[in-house]
mmCIF file of the C-alpha atoms, coordinates in Angstrom:
data_MODEL
# 
_entry.id   MODEL 
# 
loop_
_atom_site.group_PDB 
_atom_site.id 
_atom_site.type_symbol 
_atom_site.label_atom_id 
_atom_site.label_alt_id 
_atom_site.label_comp_id 
_atom_site.label_asym_id 
_atom_site.label_entity_id 
_atom_site.label_seq_id 
_atom_site.pdbx_PDB_ins_code 
_atom_site.Cartn_x 
_atom_site.Cartn_y 
_atom_site.Cartn_z 
_atom_site.occupancy 
_atom_site.B_iso_or_equiv 
_atom_site.pdbx_formal_charge 
_atom_site.auth_seq_id 
_atom_site.auth_comp_id 
_atom_site.auth_asym_id 
_atom_site.auth_atom_id 
_atom_site.pdbx_PDB_model_num 
ATOM 1  C CA . MET A 1 1  ? 0.919   -3.077  -5.016 1.00 0.00 ? 1  MET A CA 1 
ATOM 2  C CA . ARG A 1 2  ? -1.007  -6.320  -4.484 1.00 0.00 ? 2  ARG A CA 1 
ATOM 3  C CA . MET A 1 3  ? -0.995  -9.422  -2.350 1.00 0.00 ? 3  MET A CA 1 
ATOM 4  C CA . ARG A 1 4  ? -2.413  -12.909 -2.706 1.00 0.00 ? 4  ARG A CA 1 
ATOM 5  C CA . CYS A 1 5  ? -5.658  -13.801 -0.913 1.00 0.00 ? 5  CYS A CA 1 
ATOM 6  C CA . ASP A 1 6  ? -6.970  -17.344 -0.476 1.00 0.00 ? 6  ASP A CA 1 
ATOM 7  C CA . ILE A 1 7  ? -10.314 -17.898 1.271  1.00 0.00 ? 7  ILE A CA 1 
ATOM 8  C CA . VAL A 1 8  ? -10.812 -21.562 2.081  1.00 0.00 ? 8  VAL A CA 1 
ATOM 9  C CA . SER A 1 9  ? -13.803 -23.343 3.627  1.00 0.00 ? 9  SER A CA 1 
ATOM 10 C CA . HIS A 1 10 ? -13.641 -26.796 5.175  1.00 0.00 ? 10 HIS A CA 1 
ATOM 11 C CA . ASP A 1 11 ? -14.395 -28.442 1.821  1.00 0.00 ? 11 ASP A CA 1 
ATOM 12 C CA . ARG A 1 12 ? -13.363 -26.101 -1.003 1.00 0.00 ? 12 ARG A CA 1 
ATOM 13 C CA . MET A 1 13 ? -11.480 -23.030 -2.210 1.00 0.00 ? 13 MET A CA 1 
ATOM 14 C CA . VAL A 1 14 ? -13.955 -20.122 -2.047 1.00 0.00 ? 14 VAL A CA 1 
ATOM 15 C CA . TYR A 1 15 ? -11.757 -17.343 -3.455 1.00 0.00 ? 15 TYR A CA 1 
ATOM 16 C CA . GLU A 1 16 ? -8.225  -16.955 -4.739 1.00 0.00 ? 16 GLU A CA 1 
ATOM 17 C CA . GLY A 1 17 ? -6.645  -13.965 -6.382 1.00 0.00 ? 17 GLY A CA 1 
ATOM 18 C CA . ASP A 1 18 ? -4.441  -10.900 -6.120 1.00 0.00 ? 18 ASP A CA 1 
ATOM 19 C CA . VAL A 1 19 ? -6.036  -8.074  -4.109 1.00 0.00 ? 19 VAL A CA 1 
ATOM 20 C CA . ASP A 1 20 ? -5.324  -4.526  -2.905 1.00 0.00 ? 20 ASP A CA 1 
ATOM 21 C CA . ILE A 1 21 ? -6.767  -4.931  0.633  1.00 0.00 ? 21 ILE A CA 1 
ATOM 22 C CA . VAL A 1 22 ? -8.513  -7.557  2.760  1.00 0.00 ? 22 VAL A CA 1 
ATOM 23 C CA . VAL A 1 23 ? -10.755 -6.554  5.677  1.00 0.00 ? 23 VAL A CA 1 
ATOM 24 C CA . LEU A 1 24 ? -11.209 -9.292  8.295  1.00 0.00 ? 24 LEU A CA 1 
ATOM 25 C CA . PRO A 1 25 ? -13.534 -9.631  11.331 1.00 0.00 ? 25 PRO A CA 1 
ATOM 26 C CA . GLY A 1 26 ? -10.762 -10.461 13.795 1.00 0.00 ? 26 GLY A CA 1 
ATOM 27 C CA . ALA A 1 27 ? -11.421 -11.551 17.360 1.00 0.00 ? 27 ALA A CA 1 
ATOM 28 C CA . ALA A 1 28 ? -10.231 -8.138  18.619 1.00 0.00 ? 28 ALA A CA 1 
ATOM 29 C CA . GLY A 1 29 ? -12.173 -6.177  15.966 1.00 0.00 ? 29 GLY A CA 1 
ATOM 30 C CA . GLU A 1 30 ? -12.218 -5.453  12.257 1.00 0.00 ? 30 GLU A CA 1 
ATOM 31 C CA . MET A 1 31 ? -8.772  -5.196  10.679 1.00 0.00 ? 31 MET A CA 1 
ATOM 32 C CA . GLY A 1 32 ? -7.577  -4.058  7.273  1.00 0.00 ? 32 GLY A CA 1 
ATOM 33 C CA . ILE A 1 33 ? -4.661  -5.954  5.767  1.00 0.00 ? 33 ILE A CA 1 
ATOM 34 C CA . LEU A 1 34 ? -2.519  -4.249  3.120  1.00 0.00 ? 34 LEU A CA 1 
ATOM 35 C CA . PRO A 1 35 ? 0.450   -5.649  1.167  1.00 0.00 ? 35 PRO A CA 1 
ATOM 36 C CA . HIS A 1 36 ? 3.634   -6.041  3.250  1.00 0.00 ? 36 HIS A CA 1 
ATOM 37 C CA . HIS A 1 37 ? 1.655   -6.364  6.506  1.00 0.00 ? 37 HIS A CA 1 
ATOM 38 C CA . ALA A 1 38 ? 3.534   -7.814  9.459  1.00 0.00 ? 38 ALA A CA 1 
ATOM 39 C CA . PRO A 1 39 ? 2.987   -11.560 9.966  1.00 0.00 ? 39 PRO A CA 1 
ATOM 40 C CA . LEU A 1 40 ? -0.115  -12.254 12.038 1.00 0.00 ? 40 LEU A CA 1 
ATOM 41 C CA . LEU A 1 41 ? -2.240  -15.189 13.135 1.00 0.00 ? 41 LEU A CA 1 
ATOM 42 C CA . THR A 1 42 ? -5.743  -14.406 14.430 1.00 0.00 ? 42 THR A CA 1 
ATOM 43 C CA . THR A 1 43 ? -9.043  -16.093 15.069 1.00 0.00 ? 43 THR A CA 1 
ATOM 44 C CA . LEU A 1 44 ? -12.044 -14.803 13.174 1.00 0.00 ? 44 LEU A CA 1 
ATOM 45 C CA . LYS A 1 45 ? -15.467 -14.083 14.591 1.00 0.00 ? 45 LYS A CA 1 
ATOM 46 C CA . TYR A 1 46 ? -18.805 -14.134 12.777 1.00 0.00 ? 46 TYR A CA 1 
ATOM 47 C CA . GLY A 1 47 ? -18.893 -11.371 10.179 1.00 0.00 ? 47 GLY A CA 1 
ATOM 48 C CA . PHE A 1 48 ? -17.783 -10.466 6.680  1.00 0.00 ? 48 PHE A CA 1 
ATOM 49 C CA . ILE A 1 49 ? -14.493 -10.737 4.820  1.00 0.00 ? 49 ILE A CA 1 
ATOM 50 C CA . LYS A 1 50 ? -14.209 -7.875  2.344  1.00 0.00 ? 50 LYS A CA 1 
ATOM 51 C CA . VAL A 1 51 ? -11.812 -8.216  -0.574 1.00 0.00 ? 51 VAL A CA 1 
ATOM 52 C CA . ARG A 1 52 ? -11.048 -5.155  -2.707 1.00 0.00 ? 52 ARG A CA 1 
ATOM 53 C CA . GLN A 1 53 ? -9.436  -5.465  -6.101 1.00 0.00 ? 53 GLN A CA 1 
ATOM 54 C CA . GLN A 1 54 ? -9.045  -2.497  -8.463 1.00 0.00 ? 54 GLN A CA 1 
ATOM 55 C CA . GLY A 1 55 ? -11.936 -0.581  -6.882 1.00 0.00 ? 55 GLY A CA 1 
ATOM 56 C CA . GLU A 1 56 ? -14.338 -3.549  -6.853 1.00 0.00 ? 56 GLU A CA 1 
ATOM 57 C CA . GLU A 1 57 ? -15.332 -5.172  -3.568 1.00 0.00 ? 57 GLU A CA 1 
ATOM 58 C CA . GLN A 1 58 ? -16.443 -8.748  -2.941 1.00 0.00 ? 58 GLN A CA 1 
ATOM 59 C CA . ILE A 1 59 ? -17.951 -9.779  0.380  1.00 0.00 ? 59 ILE A CA 1 
ATOM 60 C CA . PHE A 1 60 ? -17.864 -13.246 1.957  1.00 0.00 ? 60 PHE A CA 1 
ATOM 61 C CA . THR A 1 61 ? -19.682 -14.323 5.129  1.00 0.00 ? 61 THR A CA 1 
ATOM 62 C CA . VAL A 1 62 ? -17.575 -16.102 7.731  1.00 0.00 ? 62 VAL A CA 1 
ATOM 63 C CA . ALA A 1 63 ? -18.741 -17.874 10.892 1.00 0.00 ? 63 ALA A CA 1 
ATOM 64 C CA . GLY A 1 64 ? -15.389 -18.149 12.629 1.00 0.00 ? 64 GLY A CA 1 
ATOM 65 C CA . GLY A 1 65 ? -12.078 -19.653 11.700 1.00 0.00 ? 65 GLY A CA 1 
ATOM 66 C CA . VAL A 1 66 ? -8.446  -18.607 11.513 1.00 0.00 ? 66 VAL A CA 1 
ATOM 67 C CA . ALA A 1 67 ? -6.581  -16.100 9.354  1.00 0.00 ? 67 ALA A CA 1 
ATOM 68 C CA . GLU A 1 68 ? -2.856  -16.224 8.640  1.00 0.00 ? 68 GLU A CA 1 
ATOM 69 C CA . VAL A 1 69 ? -1.251  -13.059 7.320  1.00 0.00 ? 69 VAL A CA 1 
ATOM 70 C CA . GLN A 1 70 ? 2.182   -13.010 5.698  1.00 0.00 ? 70 GLN A CA 1 
ATOM 71 C CA . PRO A 1 71 ? 3.704   -9.982  3.901  1.00 0.00 ? 71 PRO A CA 1 
ATOM 72 C CA . ASP A 1 72 ? 2.513   -11.221 0.488  1.00 0.00 ? 72 ASP A CA 1 
ATOM 73 C CA . ILE A 1 73 ? -0.435  -13.575 1.248  1.00 0.00 ? 73 ILE A CA 1 
ATOM 74 C CA . VAL A 1 74 ? -3.558  -13.754 3.429  1.00 0.00 ? 74 VAL A CA 1 
ATOM 75 C CA . THR A 1 75 ? -5.146  -17.165 3.994  1.00 0.00 ? 75 THR A CA 1 
# 
């Protein structure tokens, strides 16, 4: 099962695609988001966003921001 992931900077779309899991550096600690996760809104701290798709992992550096999680999309 997959979910949509959109990583957006202040001036462009950095990543968009269907993924198996997203790992975020949330304000309260690192959190893994799987498909059908409960809705969530969190601030992000400095760290790495890890996106896994079919066994391959991509890593993006983040210096803060906001993440919105819905059952079928993470933005």
